[in-house]
N, C-alpha and C positions, 0 to 999 in steps of 0.2 A: 504494500500500500504506500503510495507516494505521500510526501509531505503536503502537497496541494490537496489531495483527496482527503487526508486526515483533517486538514484545517476546514475544508468545506463541510465534512460530516460533523465536526465539533461545533462549528458556527451555526449550522442548521438545527442542531438538537439541543443547544445550550439554553434556549428559552422555549416558552409555550407557543410562540407565534406560529411555528411550523406544525404544531400538533393538529390544529384545526384542518388545514388542507390535507395532511396525512390521513386523518380520520375520514375526511370526505372522500378521499381516494379509495380507502378500504370499503366504505359503505357503497360507493359507486360500483366497485367490483362485485360485491355481494348482491347489490340490488339488481344489476343487469342480469346476473346469472342465477337469480333466485328461482327462476322457472326453467324447466327443461324443454327439449324439443325445439330449440331455436334454429333459425335459418342462419347459415354461416356468414354470408356476405352482409346482410343488413345488421346483424348483431355486432360484428367486428367493425362495421362502418360506424355504428353509433359510438362504440367505445373509442375508436380512433378520434372521433370528434370530441368526445369527453376528455381524452388525454391532452388535447391542446389547451383547454381551459384549466384543467387541473395542474398541468405543468407550469402555466403562467402564474397560477396561485401559489404553488410551491416555491418557485424561484423568487417571486416578489416578496413572499412572507419571510424567506430566509435572509434576503438582502436588507429588508426593512428592519429586521430584528438585530442585525449586526450593529453594535455601537459605532458611532462615527469615528471616535478615536482609535478603536480597534481596526476599523476598515482602513484608516490612514496608515497605521503601522504595518498592516498586512500588505498594503500597496507598496510601501517602501521596501519591505522585506523581500517581496517577489520581483523587484526591479522596476517599479513604476507602473504606468498605465497598461503597458503590454502584458506584464505579469498579472495585473489585476484582471485584464480581459480573459486571460487563461483560467483564472480562478472562477470567473463567472461561467466560462464555457464548461468547466468541470462540473459545476453545479447543474447546468442545463443538461449535460450528458447523463449525470447521475439520475436526475428526475425522469428523463426520457426512458432510460433503461429500466428503472424501477417500475414505472407505469406500464411499459410494454410487457415486462415479465408478469406483472399482476394480471393484466387483462388477457394474456395468452395462456399462461400456465395454469391459472385457477380453473378455467373450464375444461382444459385438457386433462388435468390431474383428477378432477372430481367427477368427470363424466362416467367412469366405470363404477362409481360408488352408488349410483342410484338405479332405480328400476327402469328408467328411461334415459337414453343418451342425452348429453347436453346439446348436441347438434344433430339435426335430422334433415338430410342425410349427414353422415359423419364428415368432419373436416378432413381434407386430404393434405399431404405435405405442402403442395403448392399454395393451398389456402393459408396455411400457417405462415409460409414465407411472405406472401402478399400482405397478410395482416401485420406481421412484424415490421415490414418496411413502412406500412401506413402509420402504425402507432409511433414508431421512432421519429418519422419526419414530422408528423403532426405535433408530437410532444416537443420536439426540438424547436419548432416554430413558436409554440406557446411559451416555452422557456425563454426564447429570445425576446418575445414581447414582454415577459415579466422582467427581464433584465433592463430592457429599454426604459421601462416606466418606474424604475427603482433608483434608490440612492447610488451615486451622488447626483443623479440627474434630477429626480424629484425626491423630496425629503420628507414631506408630511405624509403619514400613513393614509389619510383620507384621500389626498391627491393621487397617491400611488394607486389606490384601489379604483378610483374613478377613471384614471388614465388607462389602466389595464383593462377595465371593463369596456371602455370606449374602443380600444384597439381590437378587442375580441369581437365586438359587434361589427366593426369595420370588416373583419375577416368574414363574418357571416354574410355581410352585404355583397361580398365578392361572388358568393354562390358557386355556380359551376365553372366560373372563370378561373378559379384557382384557390388554393388554401385548403383548410380542413373540411369544409363543406363539399368541395369538389372530390376530395379523397373518399368521404363517406358515400357520396353518390356513386362514385366509380366502383367501390367495393360492392355496393348493393346491386348495381346493374350487371356487374361481371358474372355474378352467380358463383357456382362451385367449380373448383378444379381448373381455374384459369388465372393467368396474370396478363392482363390486357395492356395495350399501349396507353389507354385512357388512365388506368391506375398509375402507371409509371409517370406519366406527365403530371398528374395531379400531385403525386408525391414530390416530384421534382419542383413543382411550383412552391410547395411548402419550404423546401430547402432554399430556394432563391429568396423567398420572402423573409425567411429566418436570417439569411446572410445579410440582406439589406437592413434588417432590424439591428443586427449586431454591429454593422458598420455605422449606423446612425447612433447607436448607443456609445460607441467608442469616441466619435467626434463630439457628441454632447457631453460626455464625461470630461473630455479635455477642456472644453469651454467652462464647464462647471468648476473644474479644479483650478 
């Protein structure tokens, strides 16, 4: 475990601020898969969409909870703004991997335990791969939005929450043009046992939007500093 990852984990868990989005993520996983006999594409399309919002919440909560003096010292310790950007990227990646693992492994591991399969018909390996890519890219975009709207760019918790919500609503407004809504629709329309060009393009749009958000966050942070 690297020093950067250890710092991110300690910083995210040292206060109660991150507990609420963590609990919300757990309840989202349990709530979506509370019933069996789900359709593969539409179910994982929904959870991919949820992972974007949950990742934004997780990242922004962790960054808001970090004391300003501690954040300044960590920035100096890691070599300035570039090092700080890597810390934020680590937090985003950690959130994306955690949410993806939860939304994918929980239904797959619990499916044999009930009288009815979790997915009907059962998910194929290509479905799992498509869902993993979709969740990772959607969560990465959400995490980038959370970082963009968090300190040192915006400092008041209420402002951070309002800006993050506004950015997520803007993503919803994009619809099928790109972003998490496009990913959810592509997964739903693709059906079972396929990885279509529409899914790939929708996931790619999330990565592009996430990269733009991170670039904007870096420039904004330099001005704020």
